[in-house]
N, CA, C and O atoms as a Tinker XYZ file with bonds, in Angstrom:
   420  protein
     1  N    -32.797000   59.012000  116.941000    73     2
     2  CA   -31.584000   57.817000  117.349000    64     1     3
     3  C    -31.093000   57.256000  116.077000    63     2     4     5
     4  O    -31.869000   56.771000  115.254000    81     3
     5  N    -29.169000   57.345000  115.813000    73     3     6
     6  CA   -28.889000   56.826000  114.611000    64     5     7
     7  C    -29.043000   55.251000  114.921000    63     6     8     9
     8  O    -28.929000   54.786000  116.056000    81     7
     9  N    -29.293000   54.555000  113.866000    73     7    10
    10  CA   -29.195000   53.055000  113.720000    64     9    11
    11  C    -27.875000   52.575000  113.614000    63    10    12    13
    12  O    -27.752000   51.430000  114.050000    81    11
    13  N    -26.890000   53.071000  113.188000    73    11    14
    14  CA   -25.624000   52.443000  113.101000    64    13    15
    15  C    -24.579000   53.435000  113.343000    63    14    16    17
    16  O    -24.633000   54.650000  113.158000    81    15
    17  N    -23.427000   52.576000  113.875000    73    15    18
    18  CA   -22.381000   53.322000  114.220000    64    17    19
    19  C    -21.337000   53.467000  113.301000    63    18    20    21
    20  O    -21.046000   52.468000  112.642000    81    19
    21  N    -20.545000   54.781000  113.068000    73    19    22
    22  CA   -19.278000   54.904000  111.895000    64    21    23
    23  C    -18.260000   55.142000  112.800000    63    22    24    25
    24  O    -18.435000   55.851000  113.792000    81    23
    25  N    -17.054000   54.526000  112.497000    73    23    26
    26  CA   -15.805000   54.445000  113.029000    64    25    27
    27  C    -15.500000   55.503000  112.018000    63    26    28    29
    28  O    -15.675000   55.197000  110.839000    81    27
    29  N    -14.998000   56.905000  112.353000    73    27    30
    30  CA   -14.363000   57.800000  111.521000    64    29    31
    31  C    -12.797000   57.742000  111.780000    63    30    32    33
    32  O    -12.389000   57.792000  112.940000    81    31
    33  N    -11.926000   57.638000  110.724000    73    31    34
    34  CA   -10.532000   57.128000  110.625000    64    33    35
    35  C    -10.056000   58.426000  110.287000    63    34    36    37
    36  O    -10.825000   59.327000  109.951000    81    35
    37  N     -8.924000   58.550000  110.354000    73    35    38
    38  CA    -7.544000   59.439000  110.586000    64    37    39
    39  C     -7.991000   60.196000  109.239000    63    38    40    41
    40  O     -8.168000   61.414000  109.218000    81    39
    41  N     -8.188000   59.207000  107.904000    73    39    42
    42  CA    -8.093000   60.505000  106.403000    64    41    43
    43  C     -9.393000   61.181000  106.499000    63    42    44    45
    44  O     -9.533000   62.159000  105.765000    81    43
    45  N    -10.320000   60.866000  107.222000    73    43    46
    46  CA   -11.487000   61.607000  106.965000    64    45    47
    47  C    -11.431000   62.842000  108.386000    63    46    48    49
    48  O    -12.002000   63.933000  108.399000    81    47
    49  N    -10.656000   62.308000  109.371000    73    47    50
    50  CA   -10.564000   63.215000  110.486000    64    49    51
    51  C     -9.562000   64.564000  110.053000    63    50    52    53
    52  O     -9.764000   65.650000  110.597000    81    51
    53  N     -8.589000   64.414000  109.143000    73    51    54
    54  CA    -7.469000   65.208000  108.814000    64    53    55
    55  C     -8.072000   66.773000  108.390000    63    54    56    57
    56  O     -7.893000   67.854000  108.951000    81    55
    57  N     -8.794000   66.450000  107.262000    73    55    58
    58  CA    -9.186000   67.442000  106.443000    64    57    59
    59  C    -10.203000   68.374000  107.273000    63    58    60    61
    60  O    -11.192000   67.815000  107.747000    81    59
    61  N    -10.027000   69.798000  107.488000    73    59    62
    62  CA   -11.046000   70.343000  108.443000    64    61    63
    63  C    -12.332000   70.354000  108.082000    63    62    64    65
    64  O    -13.155000   69.784000  108.798000    81    63
    65  N    -12.729000   71.025000  106.872000    73    63    66
    66  CA   -14.023000   71.014000  106.298000    64    65    67
    67  C    -14.598000   69.516000  106.627000    63    66    68    69
    68  O    -15.537000   69.526000  107.423000    81    67
    69  N    -14.226000   68.335000  106.187000    73    67    70
    70  CA   -14.787000   67.308000  106.250000    64    69    71
    71  C    -14.952000   66.559000  107.661000    63    70    72    73
    72  O    -15.795000   65.688000  107.877000    81    71
    73  N    -13.952000   67.067000  108.646000    73    71    74
    74  CA   -13.960000   66.428000  110.026000    64    73    75
    75  C    -15.229000   67.451000  110.624000    63    74    76    77
    76  O    -15.964000   66.905000  111.447000    81    75
    77  N    -15.468000   68.552000  110.355000    73    75    78
    78  CA   -16.502000   69.547000  110.503000    64    77    79
    79  C    -17.698000   69.039000  109.912000    63    78    80    81
    80  O    -18.685000   69.220000  110.624000    81    79
    81  N    -17.883000   68.539000  108.977000    73    79    82
    82  CA   -19.439000   68.000000  108.513000    64    81    83
    83  C    -19.490000   66.732000  109.518000    63    82    84    85
    84  O    -20.249000   66.746000  110.487000    81    83
    85  N    -18.680000   65.681000  109.249000    73    83    86
    86  CA   -18.912000   64.469000  109.687000    64    85    87
    87  C    -19.323000   64.333000  111.210000    63    86    88    89
    88  O    -20.028000   63.437000  111.675000    81    87
    89  N    -18.560000   65.744000  112.132000    73    87    90
    90  CA   -19.061000   65.637000  113.212000    64    89    91
    91  C    -20.519000   66.089000  113.502000    63    90    92    93
    92  O    -21.221000   65.558000  114.363000    81    91
    93  N    -20.983000   67.308000  112.560000    73    91    94
    94  CA   -22.175000   67.909000  112.659000    64    93    95
    95  C    -23.329000   66.450000  112.238000    63    94    96    97
    96  O    -24.376000   66.166000  112.819000    81    95
    97  N    -22.799000   65.854000  111.257000    73    95    98
    98  CA   -23.741000   64.857000  110.849000    64    97    99
    99  C    -24.115000   63.757000  111.818000    63    98   100   101
   100  O    -25.107000   63.032000  111.743000    81    99
   101  N    -22.889000   63.743000  113.008000    73    99   102
   102  CA   -23.362000   62.592000  113.991000    64   101   103
   103  C    -24.208000   63.438000  115.003000    63   102   104   105
   104  O    -25.146000   62.943000  115.628000    81   103
   105  N    -23.777000   64.883000  115.136000    73   103   106
   106  CA   -24.621000   65.593000  116.058000    64   105   107
   107  C    -26.270000   65.744000  115.684000    63   106   108   109
   108  O    -27.249000   65.948000  116.403000    81   107
   109  N    -26.114000   65.545000  114.193000    73   107   110
   110  CA   -27.595000   65.728000  114.089000    64   109   111
   111  C    -28.202000   63.979000  114.016000    63   110   112   113
   112  O    -29.143000   63.627000  113.305000    81   111
   113  N    -27.460000   63.127000  114.864000    73   111   114
   114  CA   -28.198000   61.923000  115.056000    64   113   115
   115  C    -28.017000   60.826000  113.862000    63   114   116   117
   116  O    -28.421000   59.666000  113.946000    81   115
   117  N    -27.473000   61.276000  112.957000    73   115   118
   118  CA   -27.720000   60.526000  111.717000    64   117   119
   119  C    -26.861000   59.241000  111.660000    63   118   120   121
   120  O    -26.994000   58.238000  110.959000    81   119
   121  N    -25.996000   59.538000  112.541000    73   119   122
   122  CA   -24.935000   57.951000  112.777000    64   121   123
   123  C    -24.459000   58.255000  114.451000    63   122   124   125
   124  O    -24.532000   59.324000  115.057000    81   123
   125  N    -24.074000   57.237000  114.828000    73   123   126
   126  CA   -23.052000   57.206000  116.355000    64   125   127
   127  C    -21.751000   57.180000  115.617000    63   126   128   129
   128  O    -21.385000   56.168000  115.020000    81   127
   129  N    -20.918000   58.491000  115.659000    73   127   130
   130  CA   -19.443000   58.678000  115.042000    64   129   131
   131  C    -18.838000   57.785000  116.481000    63   130   132   133
   132  O    -19.270000   57.796000  117.634000    81   131
   133  N    -17.931000   57.202000  116.009000    73   131   134
   134  CA   -16.576000   56.853000  117.146000    64   133   135
   135  C    -15.146000   57.046000  116.604000    63   134   136   137
   136  O    -14.875000   56.904000  115.412000    81   135
   137  N    -14.427000   57.312000  117.364000    73   135   138
   138  CA   -12.677000   57.308000  117.093000    64   137   139
   139  C    -12.155000   56.979000  118.031000    63   138   140   141
   140  O    -12.702000   57.195000  119.113000    81   139
   141  N    -10.938000   56.354000  117.969000    73   139   142
   142  CA   -10.062000   56.245000  119.213000    64   141   143
   143  C     -9.152000   57.115000  119.556000    63   142   144   145
   144  O     -9.051000   58.113000  118.841000    81   143
   145  N     -8.227000   56.968000  120.763000    73   143   146
   146  CA    -7.259000   57.735000  121.083000    64   145   147
   147  C     -6.535000   57.752000  119.748000    63   146   148   149
   148  O     -6.667000   58.672000  118.940000    81   147
   149  N     -5.600000   56.464000  119.518000    73   147   150
   150  CA    -5.043000   56.280000  118.409000    64   149   151
   151  C     -5.311000   57.099000  117.070000    63   150   152   153
   152  O     -4.390000   57.632000  116.452000    81   151
   153  N     -6.298000   57.143000  116.772000    73   151   154
   154  CA    -7.187000   57.806000  115.522000    64   153   155
   155  C     -6.636000   59.071000  115.765000    63   154   156   157
   156  O     -5.706000   59.342000  115.006000    81   155
   157  N     -6.893000   59.833000  116.501000    73   155   158
   158  CA    -6.572000   61.090000  117.055000    64   157   159
   159  C     -5.317000   61.291000  117.070000    63   158   160   161
   160  O     -4.951000   62.412000  116.715000    81   159
   161  N     -4.264000   60.279000  117.482000    73   159   162
   162  CA    -3.011000   60.532000  117.879000    64   161   163
   163  C     -2.539000   60.937000  116.380000    63   162   164   165
   164  O     -1.930000   61.976000  116.124000    81   163
   165  N     -2.900000   59.994000  115.469000    73   163   166
   166  CA    -2.560000   59.585000  114.057000    64   165   167
   167  C     -3.073000   61.490000  113.261000    63   166   168   169
   168  O     -2.327000   62.235000  112.625000    81   167
   169  N     -4.026000   61.641000  113.511000    73   167   170
   170  CA    -4.708000   62.810000  113.108000    64   169   171
   171  C     -3.579000   64.357000  113.398000    63   170   172   173
   172  O     -3.117000   65.157000  112.585000    81   171
   173  N     -3.455000   64.276000  114.837000    73   171   174
   174  CA    -2.768000   65.559000  115.241000    64   173   175
   175  C     -1.259000   65.255000  114.918000    63   174   176   177
   176  O     -0.474000   66.094000  114.476000    81   175
   177  N     -1.027000   64.242000  115.133000    73   175   178
   178  CA     0.674000   63.947000  114.796000    64   177   179
   179  C      0.640000   64.598000  113.036000    63   178   180   181
   180  O      1.250000   65.600000  112.663000    81   179
   181  N      0.028000   63.979000  112.429000    73   179   182
   182  CA     0.074000   64.318000  111.057000    64   181   183
   183  C     -0.130000   66.090000  110.353000    63   182   184   185
   184  O      0.335000   66.790000  109.453000    81   183
   185  N     -1.317000   66.171000  111.660000    73   183   186
   186  CA    -1.617000   67.878000  111.409000    64   185   187
   187  C     -0.371000   68.788000  111.625000    63   186   188   189
   188  O     -0.069000   69.794000  110.983000    81   187
   189  N      0.290000   68.209000  112.679000    73   187   190
   190  CA     1.751000   68.888000  113.265000    64   189   191
   191  C      2.896000   69.253000  112.527000    63   190   192   193
   192  O      3.525000   70.305000  112.410000    81   191
   193  N      3.064000   67.529000  111.815000    73   191   194
   194  CA     4.112000   67.626000  110.715000    64   193   195
   195  C      3.459000   68.427000  109.512000    63   194   196   197
   196  O      3.959000   69.528000  109.279000    81   195
   197  N      2.520000   68.055000  108.809000    73   195   198
   198  CA     2.504000   68.949000  107.560000    64   197   199
   199  C      2.029000   70.312000  107.716000    63   198   200   201
   200  O      1.774000   70.911000  106.671000    81   199
   201  N      1.819000   71.061000  109.084000    73   199   202
   202  CA     0.958000   72.497000  108.986000    64   201   203
   203  C      2.046000   72.537000  110.510000    63   202   204   205
   204  O      1.609000   72.079000  111.565000    81   203
   205  N      3.148000   73.006000  110.440000    73   203   206
   206  CA     4.031000   73.332000  111.526000    64   205   207
   207  C      3.758000   75.432000  112.174000    63   206   208   209
   208  O      4.067000   76.230000  113.059000    81   207
   209  N      3.005000   75.288000  110.930000    73   207   210
   210  CA     2.500000   76.689000  111.654000    64   209   211
   211  C      1.303000   76.731000  112.439000    63   210   212   213
   212  O      0.856000   77.823000  112.788000    81   211
   213  N      0.627000   75.454000  112.815000    73   211   214
   214  CA    -0.302000   75.597000  113.708000    64   213   215
   215  C      0.058000   75.342000  115.100000    63   214   216   217
   216  O      0.810000   74.529000  115.638000    81   215
   217  N     -0.832000   76.439000  115.596000    73   215   218
   218  CA    -0.507000   76.744000  117.306000    64   217   219
   219  C     -0.990000   75.101000  117.830000    63   218   220   221
   220  O     -2.121000   74.618000  117.791000    81   219
   221  N      0.527000   74.347000  118.410000    73   219   222
   222  CA     0.306000   73.278000  119.382000    64   221   223
   223  C     -1.039000   73.217000  120.192000    63   222   224   225
   224  O     -1.831000   72.277000  120.265000    81   223
   225  N     -1.102000   74.563000  120.834000    73   223   226
   226  CA    -2.248000   74.300000  121.892000    64   225   227
   227  C     -3.723000   74.663000  121.284000    63   226   228   229
   228  O     -4.829000   74.304000  121.688000    81   227
   229  N     -3.461000   75.274000  120.472000    73   227   230
   230  CA    -4.994000   74.937000  119.706000    64   229   231
   231  C     -5.443000   73.859000  118.661000    63   230   232   233
   232  O     -6.517000   73.596000  118.121000    81   231
   233  N     -4.365000   73.419000  118.608000    73   231   234
   234  CA    -4.350000   71.723000  118.282000    64   233   235
   235  C     -5.198000   70.591000  119.039000    63   234   236   237
   236  O     -6.103000   69.799000  118.777000    81   235
   237  N     -4.295000   71.010000  120.258000    73   235   238
   238  CA    -4.847000   70.007000  121.632000    64   237   239
   239  C     -6.317000   70.812000  121.639000    63   238   240   241
   240  O     -7.244000   70.027000  121.439000    81   239
   241  N     -6.628000   71.847000  121.777000    73   239   242
   242  CA    -7.996000   72.457000  122.145000    64   241   243
   243  C     -9.147000   71.792000  120.850000    63   242   244   245
   244  O    -10.266000   71.360000  121.128000    81   243
   245  N     -8.620000   71.835000  119.562000    73   243   246
   246  CA    -9.330000   70.999000  118.659000    64   245   247
   247  C     -9.843000   69.567000  119.084000    63   246   248   249
   248  O    -10.998000   69.141000  119.107000    81   247
   249  N     -8.673000   68.955000  119.409000    73   247   250
   250  CA    -8.739000   67.713000  120.095000    64   249   251
   251  C     -9.945000   67.374000  120.864000    63   250   252   253
   252  O    -10.750000   66.456000  120.705000    81   251
   253  N     -9.864000   68.803000  122.181000    73   251   254
   254  CA   -10.773000   68.080000  123.006000    64   253   255
   255  C    -12.028000   68.844000  122.780000    63   254   256   257
   256  O    -12.943000   68.482000  123.520000    81   255
   257  N    -12.270000   69.656000  122.083000    73   255   258
   258  CA   -13.613000   70.033000  121.600000    64   257   259
   259  C    -14.098000   68.730000  120.647000    63   258   260   261
   260  O    -15.300000   68.477000  120.734000    81   259
   261  N    -13.511000   68.096000  119.980000    73   259   262
   262  CA   -13.634000   67.043000  119.429000    64   261   263
   263  C    -14.437000   65.623000  120.112000    63   262   264   265
   264  O    -15.345000   64.896000  119.709000    81   263
   265  N    -13.697000   65.657000  121.187000    73   263   266
   266  CA   -13.979000   64.701000  122.083000    64   265   267
   267  C    -15.541000   65.098000  123.125000    63   266   268   269
   268  O    -16.335000   64.264000  123.560000    81   267
   269  N    -15.591000   66.343000  123.271000    73   267   270
   270  CA   -16.741000   66.852000  124.254000    64   269   271
   271  C    -18.020000   66.878000  122.919000    63   270   272   273
   272  O    -19.217000   66.809000  123.198000    81   271
   273  N    -17.564000   66.977000  121.646000    73   271   274
   274  CA   -18.642000   67.191000  120.863000    64   273   275
   275  C    -19.583000   65.838000  120.612000    63   274   276   277
   276  O    -20.678000   65.841000  120.049000    81   275
   277  N    -19.021000   64.897000  121.062000    73   275   278
   278  CA   -19.176000   63.424000  120.384000    64   277   279
   279  C    -19.073000   62.314000  121.884000    63   278   280   281
   280  O    -18.053000   62.014000  122.504000    81   279
   281  N    -20.342000   61.927000  122.123000    73   279   282
   282  CA   -20.285000   61.309000  123.605000    64   281   283
   283  C    -19.368000   59.663000  122.835000    63   282   284   285
   284  O    -19.599000   59.302000  121.681000    81   283
   285  N    -18.666000   59.127000  123.501000    73   283   286
   286  CA   -18.146000   57.872000  123.266000    64   285   287
   287  C    -18.197000   57.108000  124.464000    63   286   288   289
   288  O    -17.530000   57.341000  125.472000    81   287
   289  N    -18.866000   56.352000  124.341000    73   287   290
   290  CA   -19.132000   55.244000  125.464000    64   289   291
   291  C    -18.269000   54.204000  125.148000    63   290   292   293
   292  O    -18.851000   53.183000  124.781000    81   291
   293  N    -16.900000   54.147000  125.182000    73   291   294
   294  CA   -15.986000   52.890000  124.795000    64   293   295
   295  C    -15.078000   52.773000  125.970000    63   294   296   297
   296  O    -14.731000   53.754000  126.628000    81   295
   297  N    -14.755000   51.727000  126.181000    73   295   298
   298  CA   -13.512000   51.428000  127.117000    64   297   299
   299  C    -12.201000   51.207000  126.195000    63   298   300   301
   300  O    -12.240000   50.889000  125.007000    81   299
   301  N    -11.120000   51.416000  126.904000    73   299   302
   302  CA    -9.739000   51.236000  126.458000    64   301   303
   303  C     -9.716000   49.613000  125.424000    63   302   304   305
   304  O     -9.218000   49.288000  124.346000    81   303
   305  N    -10.453000   49.010000  126.352000    73   303   306
   306  CA   -10.161000   47.645000  125.501000    64   305   307
   307  C    -10.882000   47.640000  123.906000    63   306   308   309
   308  O    -10.399000   47.145000  122.887000    81   307
   309  N    -11.844000   48.168000  124.020000    73   307   310
   310  CA   -12.429000   48.168000  122.970000    64   309   311
   311  C    -11.803000   48.976000  121.871000    63   310   312   313
   312  O    -11.908000   48.532000  120.728000    81   311
   313  N    -11.005000   50.386000  122.120000    73   311   314
   314  CA   -10.744000   51.271000  121.380000    64   313   315
   315  C     -9.242000   50.514000  120.905000    63   314   316   317
   316  O     -8.903000   50.665000  119.732000    81   315
   317  N     -8.274000   49.629000  121.913000    73   315   318
   318  CA    -7.549000   48.835000  121.072000    64   317   319
   319  C     -7.809000   48.054000  120.296000    63   318   320   321
   320  O     -7.036000   48.033000  119.339000    81   319
   321  N     -8.876000   47.116000  120.276000    73   319   322
   322  CA    -9.144000   46.011000  119.300000    64   321   323
   323  C     -9.698000   46.743000  117.851000    63   322   324   325
   324  O     -9.930000   46.042000  116.865000    81   323
   325  N     -9.858000   48.015000  117.835000    73   323   326
   326  CA   -10.473000   48.752000  116.630000    64   325   327
   327  C     -8.844000   49.190000  115.747000    63   326   328   329
   328  O     -8.855000   49.032000  114.527000    81   327
   329  N     -7.730000   49.636000  116.305000    73   327   330
   330  CA    -6.719000   49.985000  116.032000    64   329   331
   331  C     -5.415000   48.968000  116.033000    63   330   332   333
   332  O     -5.381000   48.014000  116.811000    81   331
   333  N     -4.710000   49.150000  115.421000    73   331   334
   334  CA    -3.461000   48.260000  115.400000    64   333   335
   335  C     -1.991000   49.351000  115.083000    63   334   336   337
   336  O     -1.756000   50.125000  114.155000    81   335
   337  N     -1.319000   49.033000  116.131000    73   335   338
   338  CA    -0.117000   49.828000  115.892000    64   337   339
   339  C      0.676000   49.260000  114.857000    63   338   340   341
   340  O      1.804000   49.751000  114.833000    81   339
   341  N      0.492000   48.496000  114.101000    73   339   342
   342  CA     1.089000   47.982000  113.119000    64   341   343
   343  C      0.479000   48.225000  111.456000    63   342   344   345
   344  O      1.071000   47.997000  110.401000    81   343
   345  N     -0.759000   48.707000  111.648000    73   343   346
   346  CA    -1.532000   48.764000  110.365000    64   345   347
   347  C     -0.718000   49.695000  109.272000    63   346   348   349
   348  O     -0.095000   50.646000  109.744000    81   347
   349  N     -0.690000   49.553000  108.285000    73   347   350
   350  CA    -0.457000   50.287000  106.837000    64   349   351
   351  C     -0.966000   51.692000  106.971000    63   350   352   353
   352  O     -1.968000   51.489000  107.657000    81   351
   353  N     -0.930000   52.805000  106.788000    73   351   354
   354  CA    -1.302000   53.998000  106.749000    64   353   355
   355  C     -1.374000   53.980000  104.772000    63   354   356   357
   356  O     -0.434000   53.803000  103.997000    81   355
   357  N     -2.834000   54.232000  104.456000    73   355   358
   358  CA    -2.805000   54.584000  102.758000    64   357   359
   359  C     -2.144000   55.306000  102.376000    63   358   360   361
   360  O     -1.976000   54.980000  101.200000    81   359
   361  N     -1.457000   56.361000  102.625000    73   359   362
   362  CA    -0.812000   57.021000  102.085000    64   361   363
   363  C      0.591000   56.722000  102.005000    63   362   364   365
   364  O      1.035000   57.141000  100.935000    81   363
   365  N      1.346000   56.240000  102.617000    73   363   366
   366  CA     2.887000   56.136000  102.594000    64   365   367
   367  C      3.086000   54.704000  102.691000    63   366   368   369
   368  O      4.213000   54.294000  102.414000    81   367
   369  N      2.110000   53.786000  103.066000    73   367   370
   370  CA     2.344000   52.467000  103.152000    64   369   371
   371  C      3.019000   52.294000  104.358000    63   370   372   373
   372  O      2.722000   51.212000  104.865000    81   371
   373  N      3.823000   52.955000  105.021000    73   371   374
   374  CA     4.529000   52.783000  106.329000    64   373   375
   375  C      3.770000   52.705000  107.665000    63   374   376   377
   376  O      2.815000   53.467000  107.814000    81   375
   377  N      4.144000   51.762000  108.757000    73   375   378
   378  CA     3.600000   51.188000  109.798000    64   377   379
   379  C      3.408000   52.935000  110.540000    63   378   380   381
   380  O      4.112000   53.935000  110.398000    81   379
   381  N      2.191000   52.713000  111.308000    73   379   382
   382  CA     1.843000   53.772000  112.569000    64   381   383
   383  C      1.802000   53.579000  113.689000    63   382   384   385
   384  O      0.614000   53.511000  114.004000    81   383
   385  N      2.608000   53.402000  114.765000    73   383   386
   386  CA     2.928000   55.083000  114.615000    64   385   387
   387  C      4.459000   55.033000  113.846000    63   386   388   389
   388  O      4.854000   53.869000  113.776000    81   387
   389  N      5.137000   55.738000  113.423000    73   387   390
   390  CA     6.332000   55.869000  113.058000    64   389   391
   391  C      7.466000   55.348000  113.534000    63   390   392   393
   392  O      7.769000   55.802000  114.638000    81   391
   393  N      8.131000   54.629000  113.132000    73   391   394
   394  CA     9.133000   54.079000  113.807000    64   393   395
   395  C     10.506000   54.867000  113.768000    63   394   396   397
   396  O     10.862000   55.421000  112.728000    81   395
   397  N     11.224000   54.903000  114.851000    73   395   398
   398  CA    12.397000   55.554000  115.074000    64   397   399
   399  C     13.369000   55.305000  113.807000    63   398   400   401
   400  O     13.118000   54.336000  113.090000    81   399
   401  N     14.398000   56.083000  113.520000    73   399   402
   402  CA    15.357000   55.664000  112.310000    64   401   403
   403  C     16.266000   54.555000  112.866000    63   402   404   405
   404  O     16.857000   53.806000  112.088000    81   403
   405  N     16.412000   54.415000  114.472000    73   403   406
   406  CA    17.423000   53.601000  114.610000    64   405   407
   407  C     16.590000   51.921000  115.162000    63   406   408   409
   408  O     17.192000   50.948000  115.618000    81   407
   409  N     15.382000   52.021000  114.972000    73   407   410
   410  CA    14.708000   50.889000  115.092000    64   409   411
   411  C     15.123000   49.924000  113.882000    63   410   412   413
   412  O     15.352000   50.381000  112.762000    81   411
   413  N     15.204000   48.573000  114.177000    73   411   414
   414  CA    15.218000   47.571000  113.118000    64   413   415
   415  C     14.188000   47.388000  112.155000    63   414   416   417
   416  O     13.050000   47.660000  112.539000    81   415
   417  N     14.337000   46.988000  110.987000    73   415   418
   418  CA    13.130000   46.980000  109.968000    64   417   419
   419  C     12.994000   45.659000  109.629000    63   418   420
   420  O     12.121000   45.313000  108.834000    81   419
């Protein structure tokens, strides 16, 4: 059993090979991997924007399989405490989730 918990953020879940490796590390019991729905929202939003060739149904299936692969005993309140709807993304410096163009800045 893993002695510590690791939160996998969107930047490590976005690349396919790294995502696969980190899920396998957790399945091997080396860490207790965790992520939130908000983190997955960012991952799959980014994937759909950067890779429009990917089938949305396959992306949804990948998300489902990820959640099935790792047992997540978190409540929604815990999930909200780990993410912020206004935290800057490291690559763009913009807020997540993206604001509509009509929203005041």
